[in-house]
C-alpha positions as CSV (number, residue, x, y, z in Angstrom):
1,M,37.5,-46.1,29.4
2,S,41.0,-46.6,30.5
3,K,42.3,-45.0,33.7
4,H,45.9,-43.8,34.4
5,L,47.2,-45.7,37.5
6,V,50.5,-45.0,39.2
7,F,52.0,-47.6,41.4
8,I,54.6,-46.2,43.8
9,I,57.2,-48.5,45.4
10,D,58.9,-46.7,48.3
11,K,60.5,-49.6,50.1
12,P,62.6,-52.7,49.2
13,L,60.4,-55.5,47.9
14,H,62.3,-58.6,49.1
15,G,61.5,-59.8,52.6
16,N,57.9,-58.8,52.4
17,V,55.1,-61.1,51.4
18,K,52.9,-58.1,50.4
19,A,55.4,-57.3,47.6
20,Q,54.1,-60.2,45.5
21,E,50.6,-59.1,46.0
22,F,51.5,-55.5,45.0
23,L,53.2,-56.8,41.8
24,D,50.2,-58.9,41.0
25,S,48.0,-55.8,41.4
26,I,50.2,-54.0,38.9
27,L,50.0,-56.8,36.4
28,M,46.2,-57.2,36.9
29,A,45.6,-53.5,36.3
30,A,47.6,-53.7,33.1
31,A,45.8,-56.9,32.0
32,F,42.6,-54.9,32.1
33,D,43.9,-52.3,29.7
34,Q,44.6,-49.6,32.3
35,R,47.5,-47.2,31.7
36,V,50.1,-48.2,34.3
37,D,53.2,-46.4,35.5
38,V,55.5,-47.9,38.0
39,V,57.7,-45.5,39.9
40,L,60.4,-46.2,42.5
41,V,61.0,-43.5,45.1
42,G,62.9,-43.4,48.4
43,D,64.1,-46.8,49.5
44,G,62.1,-48.4,46.8
45,V,65.2,-48.0,44.6
46,F,66.8,-50.9,46.5
47,A,64.1,-53.2,45.2
48,M,65.8,-53.2,41.8
49,L,69.4,-53.7,42.8
50,D,71.1,-56.2,40.6
51,N,72.7,-59.3,42.0
52,Q,70.4,-59.8,44.9
53,Q,70.2,-63.3,46.2
54,P,66.9,-63.6,48.1
55,E,66.9,-67.4,47.7
56,K,69.7,-67.5,50.3
57,L,67.2,-66.2,52.8
58,D,64.5,-68.7,51.5
59,M,62.7,-65.9,49.7
60,K,61.4,-65.8,46.1
61,N,63.3,-63.6,43.7
62,I,60.7,-61.2,42.3
63,L,63.0,-59.3,40.0
64,P,62.0,-61.5,37.0
65,V,58.5,-60.2,37.3
66,F,59.7,-56.8,36.2
67,G,61.0,-58.4,33.0
68,T,57.4,-59.3,32.1
69,L,56.0,-55.8,32.4
70,S,56.3,-55.1,28.7
71,L,54.1,-58.1,27.9
72,Y,51.3,-56.3,29.8
73,G,51.9,-53.0,28.0
74,I,53.8,-51.3,30.8
75,N,56.6,-49.3,29.4
76,G,59.1,-50.1,32.1
77,V,60.0,-48.8,35.6
78,T,60.8,-45.2,36.4
79,V,63.3,-44.3,39.1
80,E,63.3,-41.0,40.9
81,E,66.7,-39.4,40.2
82,E,67.1,-37.9,43.7
83,A,66.4,-41.2,45.4
84,L,69.3,-42.8,43.5
85,R,71.7,-39.9,44.3
86,E,70.6,-39.8,48.0
87,R,71.4,-43.5,48.4
88,G,74.7,-43.4,46.5
89,L,73.4,-45.5,43.7
90,V,73.8,-45.2,39.9
91,I,71.4,-46.5,37.3
92,S,73.8,-49.2,36.1
93,Q,73.4,-51.0,39.5
94,L,69.7,-51.5,38.9
95,H,67.8,-54.2,37.0
96,E,65.4,-53.5,34.2
97,I,65.1,-49.7,34.7
98,S,63.9,-47.8,31.6
99,N,63.5,-44.2,32.9
100,V,65.2,-41.9,35.4
101,M,63.1,-38.9,36.3
102,P,63.6,-35.9,38.5
103,R,61.4,-35.6,41.6
104,E,59.4,-32.7,40.1
105,K,58.5,-34.7,37.1
106,V,57.5,-37.7,39.2
107,K,55.1,-35.4,41.1
108,Q,53.7,-34.2,37.7
109,T,53.1,-37.9,36.7
110,M,51.3,-38.5,39.9
111,L,49.1,-35.4,39.3
112,T,47.9,-36.9,36.0
113,A,46.9,-40.2,37.6
114,H,43.3,-41.2,38.3
115,H,44.5,-43.4,41.1
116,I,47.8,-43.8,43.0
117,F,48.8,-47.0,44.8
118,S,51.7,-47.3,47.2
119,F,53.5,-50.3,48.6
């Protein structure tokens, strides 16, 4: 039986070795036919800013991993609308975002989850 798993990213991903492990967890859950939602809230919206250059800081660019989500049956990344607005960002500044959702709807998504994981 498939479970509904929600993965919350609430901090920037670059600069943290745990980020790759969290992304691996997302892909592994999806590979085992779990229903996976990935949601960016708070400072997590910075994780998807376009034109980042982490290699200049000798870090791996993890943005391409988000391009593989559809191969695992994940229907993209959702961004909390208020988090964008509060940080002065617009959706066109972000990479590979498929949904923008108001905070209340994000909460409803979390309420339907069997498990919630947060980075």
